[in-house]
N, CA, C and O atoms as a Tinker XYZ file with bonds, in Angstrom:
   508  protein
     1  N    -33.731000  -14.712000   -4.096000    73     2
     2  CA   -33.250000  -13.387000   -3.846000    64     1     3
     3  C    -31.727000  -13.406000   -3.688000    63     2     4     5
     4  O    -31.025000  -12.617000   -4.320000    81     3
     5  N    -31.230000  -14.295000   -2.855000    73     3     6
     6  CA   -29.791000  -14.381000   -2.696000    64     5     7
     7  C    -29.121000  -14.952000   -3.936000    63     6     8     9
     8  O    -27.950000  -14.675000   -4.195000    81     7
     9  N    -29.862000  -15.749000   -4.703000    73     7    10
    10  CA   -29.294000  -16.250000   -5.959000    64     9    11
    11  C    -28.935000  -15.095000   -6.864000    63    10    12    13
    12  O    -27.903000  -15.126000   -7.535000    81    11
    13  N    -29.785000  -14.066000   -6.891000    73    11    14
    14  CA   -29.499000  -12.888000   -7.714000    64    13    15
    15  C    -28.262000  -12.169000   -7.197000    63    14    16    17
    16  O    -27.435000  -11.708000   -7.983000    81    15
    17  N    -28.135000  -12.074000   -5.888000    73    15    18
    18  CA   -26.974000  -11.410000   -5.296000    64    17    19
    19  C    -25.709000  -12.186000   -5.619000    63    18    20    21
    20  O    -24.689000  -11.602000   -5.984000    81    19
    21  N    -25.780000  -13.494000   -5.484000    73    19    22
    22  CA   -24.618000  -14.329000   -5.769000    64    21    23
    23  C    -24.239000  -14.210000   -7.239000    63    22    24    25
    24  O    -23.061000  -14.098000   -7.578000    81    23
    25  N    -25.243000  -14.234000   -8.106000    73    23    26
    26  CA   -24.966000  -14.092000   -9.537000    64    25    27
    27  C    -24.371000  -12.721000   -9.836000    63    26    28    29
    28  O    -23.450000  -12.606000  -10.645000    81    27
    29  N    -24.892000  -11.682000   -9.188000    73    27    30
    30  CA   -24.368000  -10.323000   -9.400000    64    29    31
    31  C    -22.937000  -10.217000   -8.898000    63    30    32    33
    32  O    -22.101000   -9.586000   -9.544000    81    31
    33  N    -22.645000  -10.828000   -7.750000    73    31    34
    34  CA   -21.287000  -10.786000   -7.208000    64    33    35
    35  C    -20.334000  -11.536000   -8.132000    63    34    36    37
    36  O    -19.221000  -11.072000   -8.376000    81    35
    37  N    -20.749000  -12.673000   -8.641000    73    35    38
    38  CA   -19.904000  -13.441000   -9.554000    64    37    39
    39  C    -19.664000  -12.667000  -10.838000    63    38    40    41
    40  O    -18.543000  -12.637000  -11.345000    81    39
    41  N    -20.699000  -12.046000  -11.366000    73    39    42
    42  CA   -20.564000  -11.254000  -12.582000    64    41    43
    43  C    -19.660000  -10.050000  -12.330000    63    42    44    45
    44  O    -18.803000   -9.728000  -13.153000    81    43
    45  N    -19.850000   -9.398000  -11.209000    73    43    46
    46  CA   -19.019000   -8.243000  -10.858000    64    45    47
    47  C    -17.565000   -8.662000  -10.721000    63    46    48    49
    48  O    -16.667000   -7.959000  -11.183000    81    47
    49  N    -17.332000   -9.797000  -10.092000    73    47    50
    50  CA   -15.976000  -10.319000   -9.928000    64    49    51
    51  C    -15.355000  -10.614000  -11.281000    63    50    52    53
    52  O    -14.188000  -10.300000  -11.518000    81    51
    53  N    -16.127000  -11.213000  -12.159000    73    51    54
    54  CA   -15.644000  -11.533000  -13.501000    64    53    55
    55  C    -15.319000  -10.267000  -14.275000    63    54    56    57
    56  O    -14.257000  -10.169000  -14.891000    81    55
    57  N    -16.217000   -9.306000  -14.249000    73    55    58
    58  CA   -16.011000   -8.064000  -14.990000    64    57    59
    59  C    -14.870000   -7.243000  -14.406000    63    58    60    61
    60  O    -14.118000   -6.614000  -15.151000    81    59
    61  N    -14.734000   -7.240000  -13.098000    73    59    62
    62  CA   -13.642000   -6.506000  -12.472000    64    61    63
    63  C    -12.312000   -7.133000  -12.850000    63    62    64    65
    64  O    -11.344000   -6.420000  -13.115000    81    63
    65  N    -12.254000   -8.440000  -12.878000    73    63    66
    66  CA   -11.022000   -9.128000  -13.263000    64    65    67
    67  C    -10.622000   -8.779000  -14.681000    63    66    68    69
    68  O     -9.439000   -8.590000  -14.963000    81    67
    69  N    -11.593000   -8.691000  -15.577000    73    67    70
    70  CA   -11.312000   -8.343000  -16.962000    64    69    71
    71  C    -10.845000   -6.894000  -17.046000    63    70    72    73
    72  O     -9.900000   -6.584000  -17.771000    81    71
    73  N    -11.502000   -6.018000  -16.312000    73    71    74
    74  CA   -11.136000   -4.597000  -16.350000    64    73    75
    75  C     -9.742000   -4.384000  -15.794000    63    74    76    77
    76  O     -8.978000   -3.579000  -16.326000    81    75
    77  N     -9.403000   -5.090000  -14.739000    73    75    78
    78  CA    -8.076000   -4.943000  -14.151000    64    77    79
    79  C     -7.025000   -5.484000  -15.102000    63    78    80    81
    80  O     -5.947000   -4.904000  -15.224000    81    79
    81  N     -7.321000   -6.586000  -15.778000    73    79    82
    82  CA    -6.354000   -7.179000  -16.692000    64    81    83
    83  C     -6.108000   -6.289000  -17.899000    63    82    84    85
    84  O     -5.023000   -6.342000  -18.478000    81    83
    85  N     -7.075000   -5.474000  -18.298000    73    83    86
    86  CA    -6.935000   -4.636000  -19.478000    64    85    87
    87  C     -6.377000   -3.257000  -19.166000    63    86    88    89
    88  O     -6.054000   -2.502000  -20.083000    81    87
    89  N     -6.260000   -2.921000  -17.913000    73    87    90
    90  CA    -5.760000   -1.607000  -17.550000    64    89    91
    91  C     -4.270000   -1.533000  -17.857000    63    90    92    93
    92  O     -3.480000   -2.345000  -17.376000    81    91
    93  N     -3.903000   -0.545000  -18.668000    73    91    94
    94  CA    -2.507000   -0.375000  -19.044000    64    93    95
    95  C     -1.749000    0.313000  -17.919000    63    94    96    97
    96  O     -2.315000    1.099000  -17.159000    81    95
    97  N     -0.467000    0.007000  -17.825000    73    95    98
    98  CA     0.380000    0.640000  -16.834000    64    97    99
    99  C      0.601000    2.090000  -17.240000    63    98   100   101
   100  O      0.680000    2.387000  -18.432000    81    99
   101  N      0.701000    2.987000  -16.284000    73    99   102
   102  CA     0.920000    4.387000  -16.631000    64   101   103
   103  C      2.283000    4.574000  -17.297000    63   102   104   105
   104  O      3.258000    3.903000  -16.958000    81   103
   105  N      2.324000    5.500000  -18.249000    73   103   106
   106  CA     3.570000    5.760000  -18.962000    64   105   107
   107  C      4.563000    6.412000  -18.017000    63   106   108   109
   108  O      4.183000    7.251000  -17.199000    81   107
   109  N      5.831000    6.037000  -18.119000    73   107   110
   110  CA     6.817000    6.643000  -17.232000    64   109   111
   111  C      6.968000    8.124000  -17.568000    63   110   112   113
   112  O      7.002000    8.506000  -18.738000    81   111
   113  N      7.057000    8.933000  -16.551000    73   111   114
   114  CA     7.189000   10.372000  -16.760000    64   113   115
   115  C      8.657000   10.771000  -16.580000    63   114   116   117
   116  O      9.502000    9.965000  -16.190000    81   115
   117  N      8.921000   12.026000  -16.874000    73   115   118
   118  CA    10.282000   12.532000  -16.713000    64   117   119
   119  C     10.677000   12.439000  -15.247000    63   118   120   121
   120  O      9.827000   12.560000  -14.366000    81   119
   121  N     11.966000   12.223000  -14.980000    73   119   122
   122  CA    12.390000   12.115000  -13.581000    64   121   123
   123  C     12.065000   13.406000  -12.827000    63   122   124   125
   124  O     12.218000   14.507000  -13.355000    81   123
   125  N     11.629000   13.251000  -11.619000    73   123   126
   126  CA    11.260000   14.395000  -10.796000    64   125   127
   127  C     12.506000   15.148000  -10.345000    63   126   128   129
   128  O     13.578000   14.569000  -10.169000    81   127
   129  N     12.335000   16.429000  -10.167000    73   127   130
   130  CA    13.448000   17.243000   -9.679000    64   129   131
   131  C     13.756000   16.852000   -8.251000    63   130   132   133
   132  O     12.901000   16.337000   -7.530000    81   131
   133  N     14.975000   17.101000   -7.858000    73   131   134
   134  CA    15.389000   16.759000   -6.496000    64   133   135
   135  C     14.543000   17.549000   -5.509000    63   134   136   137
   136  O     14.341000   18.749000   -5.698000    81   135
   137  N     14.049000   16.906000   -4.466000    73   135   138
   138  CA    13.210000   17.609000   -3.506000    64   137   139
   139  C     14.019000   18.645000   -2.731000    63   138   140   141
   140  O     15.187000   18.433000   -2.408000    81   139
   141  N     13.378000   19.749000   -2.448000    73   139   142
   142  CA    14.010000   20.811000   -1.681000    64   141   143
   143  C     13.822000   20.485000   -0.209000    63   142   144   145
   144  O     12.711000   20.209000    0.244000    81   143
   145  N     14.919000   20.521000    0.528000    73   143   146
   146  CA    14.858000   20.203000    1.953000    64   145   147
   147  C     14.273000   21.381000    2.709000    63   146   148   149
   148  O     14.712000   22.518000    2.535000    81   147
   149  N     13.294000   21.114000    3.539000    73   147   150
   150  CA    12.691000   22.148000    4.360000    64   149   151
   151  C     12.608000   21.651000    5.782000    63   150   152   153
   152  O     12.353000   20.474000    6.039000    81   151
   153  N     12.824000   22.550000    6.680000    73   151   154
   154  CA    12.693000   22.200000    8.092000    64   153   155
   155  C     11.206000   22.163000    8.420000    63   154   156   157
   156  O     10.457000   23.032000    7.974000    81   155
   157  N     10.768000   21.180000    9.185000    73   155   158
   158  CA     9.352000   21.129000    9.540000    64   157   159
   159  C      8.980000   22.318000   10.423000    63   158   160   161
   160  O      9.776000   22.776000   11.243000    81   159
   161  N      7.771000   22.799000   10.239000    73   159   162
   162  CA     7.279000   23.916000   11.038000    64   161   163
   163  C      7.091000   23.455000   12.477000    63   162   164   165
   164  O      6.611000   22.347000   12.715000    81   163
   165  N      7.466000   24.297000   13.441000    73   163   166
   166  CA     7.291000   23.887000   14.850000    64   165   167
   167  C      5.806000   23.789000   15.178000    63   166   168   169
   168  O      4.998000   24.613000   14.749000    81   167
   169  N      5.474000   22.775000   15.937000    73   167   170
   170  CA     4.089000   22.563000   16.324000    64   169   171
   171  C      4.016000   22.357000   17.818000    63   170   172   173
   172  O      4.929000   21.820000   18.444000    81   171
   173  N      2.914000   22.795000   18.364000    73   171   174
   174  CA     2.699000   22.600000   19.797000    64   173   175
   175  C      2.389000   21.133000   20.043000    63   174   176   177
   176  O      1.693000   20.505000   19.246000    81   175
   177  N      2.899000   20.578000   21.143000    73   175   178
   178  CA     2.595000   19.176000   21.434000    64   177   179
   179  C      1.101000   18.998000   21.719000    63   178   180   181
   180  O      0.478000   19.799000   22.417000    81   179
   181  N      0.557000   17.933000   21.160000    73   179   182
   182  CA    -0.857000   17.628000   21.327000    64   181   183
   183  C     -0.975000   16.227000   21.898000    63   182   184   185
   184  O     -0.382000   15.278000   21.385000    81   183
   185  N     -1.742000   16.114000   22.955000    73   183   186
   186  CA    -1.975000   14.790000   23.538000    64   185   187
   187  C     -2.957000   14.043000   22.645000    63   186   188   189
   188  O     -4.015000   14.565000   22.293000    81   187
   189  N     -2.602000   12.843000   22.292000    73   187   190
   190  CA    -3.465000   12.046000   21.427000    64   189   191
   191  C     -3.849000   10.762000   22.134000    63   190   192   193
   192  O     -3.017000   10.062000   22.710000    81   191
   193  N     -5.126000   10.483000   22.068000    73   191   194
   194  CA    -5.619000    9.219000   22.598000    64   193   195
   195  C     -5.497000    8.176000   21.499000    63   194   196   197
   196  O     -5.637000    8.509000   20.322000    81   195
   197  N     -5.241000    6.934000   21.851000    73   195   198
   198  CA    -5.170000    5.902000   20.819000    64   197   199
   199  C     -6.504000    5.778000   20.101000    63   198   200   201
   200  O     -7.572000    5.894000   20.702000    81   199
   201  N     -6.412000    5.543000   18.806000    73   199   202
   202  CA    -7.616000    5.396000   17.995000    64   201   203
   203  C     -8.345000    4.119000   18.389000    63   202   204   205
   204  O     -7.706000    3.091000   18.614000    81   203
   205  N     -9.676000    4.164000   18.477000    73   203   206
   206  CA   -10.418000    2.944000   18.808000    64   205   207
   207  C    -10.296000    1.942000   17.672000    63   206   208   209
   208  O    -10.361000    2.296000   16.495000    81   207
   209  N    -10.122000    0.720000   18.041000    73   207   210
   210  CA    -9.971000   -0.354000   17.064000    64   209   211
   211  C    -11.264000   -1.141000   16.967000    63   210   212   213
   212  O    -11.937000   -1.382000   17.969000    81   211
   213  N    -11.601000   -1.536000   15.756000    73   211   214
   214  CA   -12.769000   -2.381000   15.559000    64   213   215
   215  C    -12.465000   -3.764000   16.123000    63   214   216   217
   216  O    -11.333000   -4.234000   16.005000    81   215
   217  N    -13.439000   -4.424000   16.730000    73   215   218
   218  CA   -13.177000   -5.756000   17.260000    64   217   219
   219  C    -12.849000   -6.722000   16.129000    63   218   220   221
   220  O    -13.542000   -6.781000   15.113000    81   219
   221  N    -11.800000   -7.460000   16.329000    73   219   222
   222  CA   -11.375000   -8.418000   15.303000    64   221   223
   223  C    -11.976000   -9.783000   15.610000    63   222   224   225
   224  O    -12.055000  -10.199000   16.766000    81   223
   225  N    -12.391000  -10.460000   14.570000    73   223   226
   226  CA   -12.877000  -11.821000   14.731000    64   225   227
   227  C    -11.912000  -12.751000   14.028000    63   226   228   229
   228  O    -11.302000  -12.377000   13.026000    81   227
   229  N    -11.774000  -13.933000   14.535000    73   227   230
   230  CA   -10.801000  -14.872000   13.983000    64   229   231
   231  C    -11.170000  -15.313000   12.570000    63   230   232   233
   232  O    -10.284000  -15.558000   11.751000    81   231
   233  N    -12.457000  -15.417000   12.273000    73   231   234
   234  CA   -12.861000  -15.943000   10.978000    64   233   235
   235  C    -12.996000  -14.863000    9.900000    63   234   236   237
   236  O    -13.081000  -15.190000    8.716000    81   235
   237  N    -13.017000  -13.608000   10.283000    73   235   238
   238  CA   -13.185000  -12.545000    9.290000    64   237   239
   239  C    -11.864000  -12.308000    8.572000    63   238   240   241
   240  O    -10.823000  -12.182000    9.218000    81   239
   241  N    -11.892000  -12.247000    7.251000    73   239   242
   242  CA   -10.662000  -11.972000    6.526000    64   241   243
   243  C    -10.216000  -10.549000    6.816000    63   242   244   245
   244  O    -10.976000   -9.610000    6.580000    81   243
   245  N     -9.004000  -10.366000    7.323000    73   243   246
   246  CA    -8.578000   -9.044000    7.756000    64   245   247
   247  C     -7.756000   -8.322000    6.707000    63   246   248   249
   248  O     -7.760000   -7.092000    6.671000    81   247
   249  N     -7.064000   -9.035000    5.869000    73   247   250
   250  CA    -6.202000   -8.386000    4.890000    64   249   251
   251  C     -6.661000   -8.753000    3.488000    63   250   252   253
   252  O     -6.403000   -9.854000    3.002000    81   251
   253  N     -7.335000   -7.825000    2.859000    73   251   254
   254  CA    -7.756000   -8.020000    1.482000    64   253   255
   255  C     -6.899000   -7.097000    0.640000    63   254   256   257
   256  O     -6.822000   -5.897000    0.905000    81   255
   257  N     -6.253000   -7.654000   -0.375000    73   255   258
   258  CA    -5.283000   -6.887000   -1.144000    64   257   259
   259  C     -5.873000   -6.260000   -2.405000    63   258   260   261
   260  O     -5.329000   -5.281000   -2.915000    81   259
   261  N     -6.974000   -6.807000   -2.913000    73   259   262
   262  CA    -7.523000   -6.266000   -4.162000    64   261   263
   263  C     -9.028000   -6.493000   -4.229000    63   262   264   265
   264  O     -9.613000   -7.190000   -3.400000    81   263
   265  N     -9.631000   -5.881000   -5.241000    73   263   266
   266  CA   -11.086000   -5.957000   -5.388000    64   265   267
   267  C    -11.559000   -7.385000   -5.637000    63   266   268   269
   268  O    -12.644000   -7.757000   -5.191000    81   267
   269  N    -10.769000   -8.185000   -6.335000    73   267   270
   270  CA   -11.168000   -9.571000   -6.602000    64   269   271
   271  C    -11.334000  -10.357000   -5.305000    63   270   272   273
   272  O    -12.336000  -11.047000   -5.117000    81   271
   273  N    -10.343000  -10.251000   -4.404000    73   271   274
   274  CA   -10.425000  -10.958000   -3.127000    64   273   275
   275  C    -11.609000  -10.453000   -2.303000    63   274   276   277
   276  O    -12.307000  -11.229000   -1.649000    81   275
   277  N    -11.815000   -9.161000   -2.349000    73   275   278
   278  CA   -12.918000   -8.549000   -1.605000    64   277   279
   279  C    -14.265000   -9.088000   -2.106000    63   278   280   281
   280  O    -15.123000   -9.474000   -1.313000    81   279
   281  N    -14.435000   -9.108000   -3.419000    73   279   282
   282  CA   -15.691000   -9.611000   -3.987000    64   281   283
   283  C    -15.861000  -11.111000   -3.761000    63   282   284   285
   284  O    -16.984000  -11.592000   -3.614000    81   283
   285  N    -14.759000  -11.847000   -3.732000    73   283   286
   286  CA   -14.840000  -13.279000   -3.414000    64   285   287
   287  C    -15.376000  -13.477000   -2.003000    63   286   288   289
   288  O    -16.183000  -14.374000   -1.761000    81   287
   289  N    -14.924000  -12.630000   -1.063000    73   287   290
   290  CA   -15.426000  -12.708000    0.306000    64   289   291
   291  C    -16.921000  -12.412000    0.355000    63   290   292   293
   292  O    -17.661000  -13.064000    1.090000    81   291
   293  N    -17.368000  -11.424000   -0.432000    73   291   294
   294  CA   -18.801000  -11.109000   -0.488000    64   293   295
   295  C    -19.584000  -12.299000   -1.044000    63   294   296   297
   296  O    -20.654000  -12.633000   -0.536000    81   295
   297  N    -19.055000  -12.928000   -2.074000    73   295   298
   298  CA   -19.699000  -14.087000   -2.684000    64   297   299
   299  C    -19.803000  -15.240000   -1.683000    63   298   300   301
   300  O    -20.843000  -15.891000   -1.580000    81   299
   301  N    -18.714000  -15.485000   -0.947000    73   299   302
   302  CA   -18.702000  -16.592000    0.019000    64   301   303
   303  C    -19.690000  -16.356000    1.160000    63   302   304   305
   304  O    -20.391000  -17.277000    1.579000    81   303
   305  N    -19.745000  -15.118000    1.664000    73   303   306
   306  CA   -20.667000  -14.845000    2.772000    64   305   307
   307  C    -22.114000  -14.904000    2.290000    63   306   308   309
   308  O    -23.008000  -15.268000    3.055000    81   307
   309  N    -22.351000  -14.547000    1.020000    73   307   310
   310  CA   -23.707000  -14.665000    0.456000    64   309   311
   311  C    -24.117000  -16.132000    0.370000    63   310   312   313
   312  O    -25.271000  -16.472000    0.630000    81   311
   313  N    -23.182000  -16.995000    0.008000    73   311   314
   314  CA   -23.493000  -18.430000   -0.043000    64   313   315
   315  C    -23.812000  -18.968000    1.342000    63   314   316   317
   316  O    -24.728000  -19.776000    1.497000    81   315
   317  N    -23.060000  -18.525000    2.361000    73   315   318
   318  CA   -23.327000  -18.970000    3.732000    64   317   319
   319  C    -24.713000  -18.525000    4.171000    63   318   320   321
   320  O    -25.429000  -19.272000    4.838000    81   319
   321  N    -25.088000  -17.315000    3.799000    73   319   322
   322  CA   -26.419000  -16.805000    4.166000    64   321   323
   323  C    -27.511000  -17.621000    3.492000    63   322   324   325
   324  O    -28.548000  -17.900000    4.092000    81   323
   325  N    -27.274000  -17.999000    2.254000    73   323   326
   326  CA   -28.272000  -18.785000    1.525000    64   325   327
   327  C    -28.440000  -20.169000    2.153000    63   326   328   329
   328  O    -29.555000  -20.685000    2.231000    81   327
   329  N    -27.354000  -20.759000    2.591000    73   327   330
   330  CA   -27.408000  -22.093000    3.208000    64   329   331
   331  C    -28.135000  -22.055000    4.549000    63   330   332   333
   332  O    -28.680000  -23.070000    4.980000    81   331
   333  N    -28.151000  -20.911000    5.209000    73   331   334
   334  CA   -28.701000  -20.794000    6.555000    64   333   335
   335  C    -30.232000  -20.797000    6.597000    63   334   336   337
   336  O    -30.813000  -21.029000    7.657000    81   335
   337  N    -30.896000  -20.543000    5.460000    73   335   338
   338  CA   -32.367000  -20.524000    5.379000    64   337   339
   339  C    -32.945000  -19.494000    6.360000    63   338   340   341
   340  O    -33.687000  -19.844000    7.279000    81   339
   341  N    -32.596000  -18.233000    6.150000    73   339   342
   342  CA   -33.020000  -17.144000    7.017000    64   341   343
   343  C    -34.387000  -16.601000    6.611000    63   342   344   345
   344  O    -34.892000  -16.910000    5.533000    81   343
   345  N    -34.971000  -15.798000    7.477000    73   343   346
   346  CA   -36.267000  -15.177000    7.180000    64   345   347
   347  C    -36.092000  -14.112000    6.098000    63   346   348   349
   348  O    -34.978000  -13.666000    5.823000    81   347
   349  N    -37.199000  -13.716000    5.496000    73   347   350
   350  CA   -37.151000  -12.691000    4.445000    64   349   351
   351  C    -36.614000  -11.367000    4.973000    63   350   352   353
   352  O    -35.892000  -10.662000    4.267000    81   351
   353  N    -36.959000  -11.031000    6.202000    73   351   354
   354  CA   -36.462000   -9.791000    6.809000    64   353   355
   355  C    -34.948000   -9.824000    6.930000    63   354   356   357
   356  O    -34.270000   -8.853000    6.593000    81   355
   357  N    -34.420000  -10.944000    7.412000    73   355   358
   358  CA   -32.976000  -11.088000    7.544000    64   357   359
   359  C    -32.299000  -11.099000    6.171000    63   358   360   361
   360  O    -31.225000  -10.522000    5.998000    81   359
   361  N    -32.929000  -11.752000    5.207000    73   359   362
   362  CA   -32.362000  -11.788000    3.854000    64   361   363
   363  C    -32.313000  -10.397000    3.229000    63   362   364   365
   364  O    -31.357000  -10.057000    2.531000    81   363
   365  N    -33.345000   -9.594000    3.484000    73   363   366
   366  CA   -33.358000   -8.226000    2.968000    64   365   367
   367  C    -32.223000   -7.406000    3.573000    63   366   368   369
   368  O    -31.554000   -6.646000    2.872000    81   367
   369  N    -32.010000   -7.565000    4.883000    73   367   370
   370  CA   -30.936000   -6.846000    5.566000    64   369   371
   371  C    -29.573000   -7.293000    5.024000    63   370   372   373
   372  O    -28.691000   -6.464000    4.796000    81   371
   373  N    -29.403000   -8.600000    4.820000    73   371   374
   374  CA   -28.142000   -9.122000    4.296000    64   373   375
   375  C    -27.923000   -8.638000    2.871000    63   374   376   377
   376  O    -26.800000   -8.305000    2.493000    81   375
   377  N    -28.985000   -8.598000    2.084000    73   375   378
   378  CA   -28.864000   -8.113000    0.706000    64   377   379
   379  C    -28.396000   -6.652000    0.689000    63   378   380   381
   380  O    -27.550000   -6.272000   -0.121000    81   379
   381  N    -28.950000   -5.850000    1.579000    73   379   382
   382  CA   -28.550000   -4.445000    1.681000    64   381   383
   383  C    -27.068000   -4.333000    2.091000    63   382   384   385
   384  O    -26.318000   -3.538000    1.524000    81   383
   385  N    -26.667000   -5.133000    3.073000    73   383   386
   386  CA   -25.278000   -5.114000    3.532000    64   385   387
   387  C    -24.323000   -5.607000    2.438000    63   386   388   389
   388  O    -23.225000   -5.073000    2.287000    81   387
   389  N    -24.737000   -6.621000    1.679000    73   387   390
   390  CA   -23.894000   -7.118000    0.589000    64   389   391
   391  C    -23.709000   -6.061000   -0.499000    63   390   392   393
   392  O    -22.624000   -5.921000   -1.064000    81   391
   393  N    -24.763000   -5.333000   -0.779000    73   391   394
   394  CA   -24.660000   -4.254000   -1.763000    64   393   395
   395  C    -23.667000   -3.205000   -1.276000    63   394   396   397
   396  O    -22.854000   -2.708000   -2.055000    81   395
   397  N    -23.732000   -2.871000    0.003000    73   395   398
   398  CA   -22.789000   -1.915000    0.590000    64   397   399
   399  C    -21.370000   -2.452000    0.517000    63   398   400   401
   400  O    -20.443000   -1.727000    0.157000    81   399
   401  N    -21.201000   -3.721000    0.858000    73   399   402
   402  CA   -19.871000   -4.328000    0.831000    64   401   403
   403  C    -19.295000   -4.321000   -0.581000    63   402   404   405
   404  O    -18.123000   -3.996000   -0.768000    81   403
   405  N    -20.108000   -4.675000   -1.577000    73   403   406
   406  CA   -19.641000   -4.690000   -2.961000    64   405   407
   407  C    -19.255000   -3.283000   -3.423000    63   406   408   409
   408  O    -18.299000   -3.111000   -4.179000    81   407
   409  N    -20.001000   -2.289000   -2.966000    73   407   410
   410  CA   -19.654000   -0.903000   -3.292000    64   409   411
   411  C    -18.299000   -0.523000   -2.728000    63   410   412   413
   412  O    -17.499000    0.136000   -3.393000    81   411
   413  N    -18.044000   -0.945000   -1.486000    73   411   414
   414  CA   -16.729000   -0.684000   -0.878000    64   413   415
   415  C    -15.627000   -1.417000   -1.642000    63   414   416   417
   416  O    -14.547000   -0.868000   -1.859000    81   415
   417  N    -15.901000   -2.651000   -2.046000    73   415   418
   418  CA   -14.907000   -3.420000   -2.806000    64   417   419
   419  C    -14.577000   -2.720000   -4.123000    63   418   420   421
   420  O    -13.409000   -2.583000   -4.488000    81   419
   421  N    -15.612000   -2.283000   -4.826000    73   419   422
   422  CA   -15.408000   -1.619000   -6.114000    64   421   423
   423  C    -14.639000   -0.314000   -5.966000    63   422   424   425
   424  O    -13.913000    0.086000   -6.875000    81   423
   425  N    -14.798000    0.362000   -4.806000    73   423   426
   426  CA   -14.121000    1.636000   -4.559000    64   425   427
   427  C    -12.760000    1.435000   -3.884000    63   426   428   429
   428  O    -12.121000    2.405000   -3.477000    81   427
   429  N    -12.319000    0.191000   -3.766000    73   427   430
   430  CA   -11.045000   -0.148000   -3.122000    64   429   431
   431  C    -10.980000    0.305000   -1.664000    63   430   432   433
   432  O     -9.908000    0.651000   -1.167000    81   431
   433  N    -12.113000    0.302000   -0.989000    73   431   434
   434  CA   -12.165000    0.604000    0.446000    64   433   435
   435  C    -12.325000   -0.730000    1.171000    63   434   436   437
   436  O    -13.401000   -1.072000    1.661000    81   435
   437  N    -11.227000   -1.465000    1.221000    73   435   438
   438  CA   -11.260000   -2.836000    1.715000    64   437   439
   439  C    -11.504000   -2.915000    3.217000    63   438   440   441
   440  O    -12.169000   -3.838000    3.687000    81   439
   441  N    -10.982000   -1.972000    3.964000    73   439   442
   442  CA   -11.182000   -1.989000    5.410000    64   441   443
   443  C    -12.673000   -1.855000    5.733000    63   442   444   445
   444  O    -13.202000   -2.584000    6.572000    81   443
   445  N    -13.342000   -0.919000    5.063000    73   443   446
   446  CA   -14.772000   -0.730000    5.275000    64   445   447
   447  C    -15.564000   -1.956000    4.830000    63   446   448   449
   448  O    -16.547000   -2.337000    5.466000    81   447
   449  N    -15.124000   -2.568000    3.729000    73   447   450
   450  CA   -15.793000   -3.772000    3.233000    64   449   451
   451  C    -15.706000   -4.902000    4.256000    63   450   452   453
   452  O    -16.667000   -5.648000    4.442000    81   451
   453  N    -14.557000   -5.030000    4.919000    73   451   454
   454  CA   -14.404000   -6.105000    5.894000    64   453   455
   455  C    -15.207000   -5.838000    7.165000    63   454   456   457
   456  O    -15.610000   -6.777000    7.851000    81   455
   457  N    -15.443000   -4.555000    7.486000    73   455   458
   458  CA   -16.319000   -4.231000    8.617000    64   457   459
   459  C    -17.741000   -4.688000    8.294000    63   458   460   461
   460  O    -18.415000   -5.270000    9.144000    81   459
   461  N    -18.194000   -4.426000    7.078000    73   459   462
   462  CA   -19.529000   -4.860000    6.653000    64   461   463
   463  C    -19.591000   -6.393000    6.626000    63   462   464   465
   464  O    -20.601000   -6.983000    7.010000    81   463
   465  N    -18.502000   -7.034000    6.167000    73   463   466
   466  CA   -18.426000   -8.502000    6.149000    64   465   467
   467  C    -18.638000   -9.045000    7.562000    63   466   468   469
   468  O    -19.368000  -10.017000    7.756000    81   467
   469  N    -18.004000   -8.421000    8.536000    73   467   470
   470  CA   -18.150000   -8.844000    9.932000    64   469   471
   471  C    -19.587000   -8.667000   10.399000    63   470   472   473
   472  O    -20.113000   -9.514000   11.120000    81   471
   473  N    -20.230000   -7.564000    9.991000    73   471   474
   474  CA   -21.637000   -7.343000   10.350000    64   473   475
   475  C    -22.528000   -8.433000    9.768000    63   474   476   477
   476  O    -23.417000   -8.944000   10.449000    81   475
   477  N    -22.290000   -8.784000    8.515000    73   475   478
   478  CA   -23.086000   -9.831000    7.853000    64   477   479
   479  C    -22.876000  -11.159000    8.575000    63   478   480   481
   480  O    -23.826000  -11.887000    8.861000    81   479
   481  N    -21.621000  -11.454000    8.860000    73   479   482
   482  CA   -21.297000  -12.725000    9.524000    64   481   483
   483  C    -21.977000  -12.811000   10.889000    63   482   484   485
   484  O    -22.529000  -13.854000   11.239000    81   483
   485  N    -21.943000  -11.737000   11.653000    73   483   486
   486  CA   -22.581000  -11.782000   12.972000    64   485   487
   487  C    -24.100000  -11.911000   12.854000    63   486   488   489
   488  O    -24.733000  -12.571000   13.679000    81   487
   489  N    -24.687000  -11.283000   11.830000    73   487   490
   490  CA   -26.125000  -11.428000   11.601000    64   489   491
   491  C    -26.478000  -12.873000   11.268000    63   490   492   493
   492  O    -27.489000  -13.389000   11.745000    81   491
   493  N    -25.667000  -13.520000   10.464000    73   491   494
   494  CA   -25.906000  -14.921000   10.082000    64   493   495
   495  C    -25.748000  -15.828000   11.297000    63   494   496   497
   496  O    -26.550000  -16.738000   11.505000    81   495
   497  N    -24.711000  -15.581000   12.102000    73   495   498
   498  CA   -24.412000  -16.468000   13.230000    64   497   499
   499  C    -25.426000  -16.344000   14.356000    63   498   500   501
   500  O    -25.608000  -17.285000   15.128000    81   499
   501  N    -26.093000  -15.189000   14.462000    73   499   502
   502  CA   -27.081000  -15.022000   15.542000    64   501   503
   503  C    -28.401000  -15.697000   15.220000    63   502   504   505
   504  O    -29.245000  -15.825000   16.107000    81   503
   505  N    -28.609000  -16.124000   14.007000    73   503   506
   506  CA   -29.863000  -16.744000   13.609000    64   505   507
   507  C    -29.759000  -18.243000   13.625000    63   506   508
   508  O    -30.730000  -18.933000   13.314000    81   507
């Protein structure tokens, strides 16, 4: 089961690399007109609470710059799961999470992908 996931991740990584390499740069457009200066509209002060931060783990890759790196992380965590010899229930859950992670990678939502990566890693480590 995980062999299929690993093969799919490798194939996806390969195909994404080819697609990225073939993407042409956008044609340069006419220079933009000079921006018009505007004064910002007055706003009432609003008290803001700091945004909650996701817990960071030392081993989780925190900065992924492109889809290739993201998919490589998915491939590596799938290999770790396969080496762990988990139950079918756990493997099904990991397969679902890997599919979600790959979807985030393909959509360039790297932050969300790394949150899922952390979930997979914690599931593997608890077993």
